[in-house]
N, C-alpha and C positions, 0 to 999 in steps of 0.2 A: 431703341433698336434691339431687336431680338437676335440672338446668335443664329448663324446659318446651321441648318440641320447637318449632322455629320454623315459622310458617305460611308457605306459599308466597305469593309476591307476587300481589296481585290483578291482573286484566287492566288496570285503570286505571294501576297502578304500572308494569307492564311496558311499556305503550305510552308512558308519559311519558319513559322513558329510551331515546333513539334508539340503535339498534345500528349500530356502524360495521363495515362488512364488513372482514374480515381482509386482503383484497387491497389495499384502499385504504390501510390503515395501513402496508403495506409500501412504498408508493410515495410517501411524503411526502419532500420534499426533504432534510430533516434526516436521515432514516433512510438515504436513498441515499448521502449524503455520508459519514455515519458508517460504513456498510458498506464503502464504498470505502477509507476511511482504515484501518479495522481490517484488511480483507483485504490491503491493501498492506503494512502493518507486519508482519502475520503471514507473508506470503510472503517479505518481505525478511529477517526474522529466521530463517525456516526455511532460506533459501538460505545465509545467512552461517554458521549453525550447522552445516549439512551440509558446507559447504566447509571449515570449520575442522576438523571431525571427520575428513573424508577426508584432509586434509593431514597431520594429526598421526598418523593411523593408518597411513598409507602411509610416513611418514618419522618413526619414533620417535626418531631421533637429534636431532630438534629439541628434545626434552625435556632432553637431556643435554649437547649440544654448543653452546656459545655461538657458535662459528663457523658452524655449520649454521643456527642461528636467525638470525644476521646475514644470511646469504645469502637466507633466506626473506623477511626484512623489507626487503631492499634495493629501491629503486624500480625497478630493472631486471628484477626477477623477476616482476612482476605485469603482466597484459595492460593495455595503454593504449588500444586502439582497440576499437570495438564488434565488428568481425569477429573479432578475437583472443579477445574474451570468449566470443562464440558458439561459435567453434571449440573453445575450451577446455572449455566446458560439454558440448559433444557428445563430447569426448574424456574427460570425467569427471575434470577436473583441479580439485582443491580450491580453488586460488586464483581460478580463473575463476568458481566458484560464489560465492565471497565477493564478487568484483567485480560479479557479476550481482545479488546481494542489495543491494549499495550503489547500483547503478544503479536498481533498483526503488525504493529509499528516496528517491532523488533525483526520480524520475518521479512518485511518488504526489502530491505537492503540485501539480504541473502538471496532472495528471489531475483533481484536485479543482477547479482553476480552470476547466478545460474542462467538467466536469460542472455547475458553477455557471452557466456561460454557457448551457448547454443548458436549465437550469432557468429562468433569467431570461427566455430567449426563449420558453419554453413558457408562462410566466406573463405574457408581453407587457409586461415591465418594461423599457422602452427605456433608461432612465437606467443602471440597474445592468448591463444587457447591454452597453452602450457602455463603461462603466468596465471590466468584466470582459474584454471584447474587447481593450482596451488593455493590460491586465495580461498576458493570455495572449500577445499579440503581443510584448511586451517580454521575457517569459520565453523564448519560442521564438527571438527574435533573440539573446538572450544565449547560448543553447545553440549556435546556428549560428556565432556569432562567437567563442565561447570556444575555447580550444585547450589541449592537454596538452603540457607541456614535458618 
């Protein structure tokens, strides 16, 4: 026996369930934050993976020579300043791509706090906006005062 075909919903049933426009669903705070975090992690992962692939494809001796691998992993061989990272990315250097990916990974949580601040301000939630402003200020202060040795 085959199941009976289902009947279409009556007009009363259709009007009882309000339709949410697709555009409104995309703009919810949770989805915005989720998209930011996913995009940041995917961008970071892509940069690190591409950088590692470029490094090992250009220097296959890293696979077989412990000395060459030691030079690659020494602290002096990686860029330490933002201009050096950007210069290396423009020059298509693998280690600079890896560093750019790590910088993106560090930046994503800060961007999440900034996005949350914007959301709280749009919702006119003064208490959470004040707390988030303090957190963002502390994060930015830590970046400004921090240094690389």
